[in-house]
C-alpha angles and dihedrals in degrees: 000000000000112000114235120194114242123244089245094056092043088051093050094049094043092050091050091047096050093041087056089052090047091051090052092047092049090049091048096046091043090051091050096047094043092048094045093048094048092045093049091054090049090052093048090048092048092050091048094053090043089055093054092047092047091058087064092054090054094046093054098037089240091169090067091051090054094045091051094036089229134139107207123177089277089060093077091039090056089048090056089054090050090048089055090052092051092046090056095045138071096232134125102217139014117183147132126234138181140190113250085199112022091205092057114070090195093060095083115142132182118249097184142329137202131228135191124241089254091056091046089052091063092099094236118132114268089240087065094042101044129056110219132202111294100020109140116239114248117264092244097040095097138019117240090248090057091047089052090050090051090048092052092048092055094042095049093043093231109196103197132073114265137188138206138176115235145167130216131176090236102048107018122214111000137168107225122200115191141175132187117251118216132201125226089274089058092249118148104243107160151336134265110212136194119189127195123190107242098181090098090064088072092055091055093045093051091051091049093049092050090052093048093049093047092048094044091050093053092046090048092057094047094047093049093052092047092044093053092049091055097038098078093046102041104026117019099044094048092045089051091052093048090047093052094048092044090049090052090050092050093049089055089052091049091050090056094243119180116272092247089057092055094094120150109216115229115252113225100226117168098181093082120198123077099347092055088047090051092054092048093047092053090053094047095049095101091049090049091057091054090047091049091055089050093051093045091074091052092048090051091052090048090052090052090050092049091048089054092049093049090050090053090047089052091052092048092049092048090048090054090061121073103264107161114093132231085032096189107032093174092057110084097170094088145011118222133183134168139180136191124196113182123213091221133025088286128016145199101234121097141174129194140179128180140162109255088186136332094290103032128072120191116217124195132182117173144165124202120211112254132014140256131031097340092053091046091054093046089047093055092050092048093048093052094046094050092044093051093048092047092050088058088068096248120156117258093255092051091047091054092045096050091042089053091051093049095048095042090053091064106025104111091151092061095234121157140188132213113222138188109192126180138166118217117209096213097201095056104022091236115148122200111195146167129198126215102193095306132139119281113268121237121230135185127194117215110283092006137099130269114265137179115253103214098206126178114272126215126197120291118271109262094023099105139347122251098032121159124207132206126226130216135182134228132181125233108193123188108302092019121133133208118196124192126186143160127245091267088083103055092030096053105129131211128210090272090059092248120145122232088226133187091278093064090042093057089043091055093045095048090050088062101025094135094055122107117259097260092052092043093057089045091052091050092049091050091049090052092047092050091049096047094044113171095349117119119259105242100177139042114263114215130168138173128187133183129185124194113228 
């Protein structure tokens, strides 16, 4: 007879196993939290000490001393100030360094260092205690990665205090806080550094982990014993009762008993909780099936109602976009046409064009993150905001900046929208534009081919407050074309998981480059449809084209 492990034994082994995992998890999480908290306090302390020391470098114009490699009378006065800072702090080192050749990471030299009164009382000559201007740093004082970090800080002119953890053969594991020193001409000339020994963190962490493991082991043994005592009374006996009654019910079903005979006997379980609920649920299963069939009709009706509402939402969204062509019959200077095909009933893409005044036409192409109703609502808000700002006569960059501020101020869901916004000066064909993370536009000069215009992107609208956007200009002469689109065009995917891509897009456009703008957009849509074939459309497909006459 094959031996089968009892529920009690399985429960005991499972409990021991998972308690062991819990112990390890607690130890790991505890280690991470303890280490991070201690390290954070060290970093804060390092930056505080660094701030006090940096005040002395400003007061004594230490940046000029480094730039000129000189040690005037104020040099030792400043060292005294740094000595006071070190005396009052729990740090290992306080010093300043500079690169003799900023392009050579191994050209680090000391500019000054500080010592405590205890260190100065060692009896050694000051020339051995202090590091003076021009003394080369020891070969093992810093790792190359640390030297490169220092080099980047000086070359980039970083203004804030920074910290890094490093190791050197000479000094071991250290937390280094550093800040760039500037001369009176505001040139970055060196670094002020504060170092704290972080080896002692490991001692505290080890003591903490040992305590956690010992405590968790004792608790595991106690919990297992208590758990096994209660298992039989509150778990095994009720399960056996439910099993016997369920088995009797199944045997009645297998013997083709009459429906009225299929009665599940109540199980008298006094433990309450999930086991009592399990017994009740088995008994009410037949009633639940009948209830389910009743509810199915209501669910079907609800789906039909939702479908009707989505169809209405699609119509409302379509009506919000310019959809009468030609939109400005009296304007013969240009032809414009646009389309939007959502992947779902409603989408997040949108286009827009509008006359700001008699000589300026606003052009918008945008793509909201996500799909469906949330994206459609966000799209409507974004369209209205951009339109209202543009009609105030603001530049494209300012329109995007103010739109970003408005949307970020009430964007708890974290949605965003990519936007290309341009203003066409109709009389000259000059387009002033700005791009907030959107696809590259496509342009064509009269008689030429369509080409991507790889403009500079800014961050998406709604991504972060305080963003600034750059403008650029392009010229549309007579016969020139500007084409805007969303990523649903180049990212259209066929059944082989291949993307349509900008290469195929330009190919399709150049095959029909002499067509009018309406036919051009239709040709592109046909090319995408042929490429995708039977594959499902996963993204909205939106396009806008304008040709100067």
